[in-house]
C-alpha positions in Angstrom: 45.5 118.5 113.8 48.7 119.1 115.8 48.6 115.5 116.9 48.9 114.1 113.3 51.8 116.5 112.7 53.6 115.3 115.8 53.0 111.7 114.8 54.3 112.4 111.2 57.4 114.2 112.7 58.1 111.2 115.0 57.7 108.8 112.1 60.1 110.8 110.0 62.7 111.0 112.8 62.3 107.3 113.4 62.8 106.6 109.7 65.9 108.8 109.7 67.3 107.1 112.8 66.7 103.7 111.1 68.4 104.8 108.0 71.4 106.0 110.0 71.6 102.7 111.9 71.4 100.8 108.6 74.2 102.9 107.1 76.3 102.4 110.3 75.8 98.7 110.1 76.9 98.8 106.4 80.0 100.9 107.2 80.9 98.6 110.1 80.7 95.6 107.8 82.7 97.3 105.1 85.4 98.3 107.7 85.6 94.7 109.0 85.9 93.3 105.4 88.5 96.0 104.5 90.6 95.1 107.6 90.4 91.4 106.8 90.8 91.5 103.0 91.9 95.0 102.0 90.0 97.8 100.3 89.7 95.9 97.0 87.6 93.2 98.6 84.5 92.3 96.6 81.4 94.3 97.3 79.4 91.0 97.6 81.5 90.2 100.7 80.6 93.5 102.3 76.9 93.0 101.4 76.9 89.5 102.9 78.6 90.7 106.1 76.1 93.6 106.4 73.1 91.4 105.5 72.0 93.6 102.6 71.9 93.3 98.8 74.6 94.7 96.7 72.1 97.2 95.3 71.8 98.8 98.8 75.5 99.4 98.9 75.6 100.9 95.4 72.5 103.1 96.2 74.3 104.6 99.2 77.9 104.6 97.7 77.9 104.6 93.9 81.7 104.1 93.7 84.3 102.2 95.7 86.0 105.5 96.5 82.7 106.8 98.0 82.5 103.8 100.2 86.1 104.0 101.3 85.8 107.6 102.2 82.6 107.0 104.2 84.3 104.1 106.0 87.3 106.3 106.7 85.2 109.0 108.2 83.1 106.5 110.1 86.2 104.9 111.7 87.6 108.3 112.6 84.4 109.2 114.4 84.3 105.8 116.1 87.9 106.3 117.3 87.2 109.8 118.4 84.1 108.7 120.4 85.8 105.7 121.9 88.6 107.6 123.7 86.4 109.3 126.4 84.3 106.1 126.7 87.4 104.0 127.3 88.7 106.4 129.9 85.4 106.2 131.8 85.2 102.4 131.7 88.8 101.1 131.8 90.6 100.0 135.0 93.4 102.5 134.4 94.2 105.3 131.9 97.0 103.2 130.5 94.6 100.4 129.9 92.2 102.9 128.1 95.2 104.1 126.0 96.1 100.5 125.0 92.5 99.6 124.1 92.2 102.9 122.1 95.4 102.2 120.2 94.0 98.8 119.2 91.1 100.6 117.6 93.5 103.0 116.0 95.5 100.1 114.5 92.4 98.6 112.9 91.7 102.1 111.4 95.2 102.4 110.1 95.2 99.0 108.4 92.1 100.2 106.6 93.5 103.6 105.9 96.6 102.3 104.1 94.5 101.2 101.2 92.8 104.5 100.9 95.9 106.3 99.4 95.9 104.0 96.4 92.2 104.4 95.7 92.3 108.2 96.0 95.7 108.7 94.4 94.3 110.9 91.6 92.5 113.1 94.1 95.3 114.6 96.2 93.2 117.5 97.5 90.5 115.1 98.7 93.1 112.9 100.5 94.8 115.9 102.1 91.4 117.1 103.4 90.7 113.6 104.9 94.2 113.6 106.5 93.5 117.0 108.1 90.2 115.7 109.3 91.9 112.7 110.8 94.5 114.8 112.7 91.9 117.3 113.9 89.6 114.6 115.3 92.2 112.1 116.7 95.1 114.0 118.0 93.1 115.6 120.8 91.6 112.2 121.8 95.0 110.6 122.0 96.4 113.6 123.9 93.6 113.3 126.4 94.4 109.6 127.0 98.2 110.3 127.3 97.5 113.2 129.7 95.3 111.0 131.9 98.0 108.2 131.9 100.7 110.7 132.8 98.5 112.3 135.5 98.0 108.8 137.0 101.8 108.4 137.0 101.6 105.4 134.6 103.7 106.9 131.9 106.1 109.8 131.6 104.8 113.3 130.8 107.3 113.6 127.9 105.4 111.4 125.4 104.4 113.6 122.4 101.0 112.7 120.9 101.9 113.3 117.3 105.1 111.2 117.6 103.3 108.4 119.2 100.5 108.3 116.6 103.1 108.6 113.8 105.1 105.7 115.4 102.1 103.5 115.6 101.3 104.4 112.0 104.8 103.5 110.9 104.6 100.1 112.6 101.3 99.4 110.7 102.8 100.1 107.2 102.7 97.0 105.0 100.9 94.9 107.6 98.0 94.1 105.3 100.4 92.6 102.7 102.5 90.4 104.9 100.8 87.7 106.9 104.1 87.0 108.9 104.1 90.6 110.2 102.0 91.2 113.3 101.7 95.0 113.6 99.3 94.8 116.5 101.9 92.8 118.6 104.6 95.4 117.9 102.3 98.3 118.7 101.3 96.5 121.9 105.0 96.3 122.8 105.4 100.0 122.1 102.4 100.9 124.3 103.6 98.6 127.1 107.0 100.2 126.8 105.5 103.6 127.7 104.8 102.4 131.3 107.0 103.8 134.0 109.1 101.2 135.7 109.9 103.1 138.9 
């Protein structure tokens, strides 16, 4: 009798894990479409990229705002988890920082459309912004500290100022095809390197 219970428990966990993976695939697809086409991109484009029907998206996320908030949180978590992984696998802490900032730029381009969608819900937007700061400031600080400890950058770089500067360089990037925010952010990160 215990065996069938164990089997049912494993099946339920497996089903939940599959559902989580499917939702992550959907959120990754939505994030990619939002980066490429903005947050007003047609749901059919997201469904096609994810390889699912539009009904699947609406079942998980009844409104566009629900989908955007879920993508926002998903990208924050992906950025937060990427920091330590990049530190462990990159040639240098500065290289890890540069690669992490690239991910952060992708997130910021998506995030800029969020304000317009959630304009009427100021409290919800402020809650998300606090969540963003709470999760990502410590990760960026860890990358900066590692690069400073390795002597690659000065120790006087402030995490909030750097993230705010990167954010400011990304403003409007999604509306101007002649403006390359990633290139300018790359110059900023390269400029952090010590020259002595």
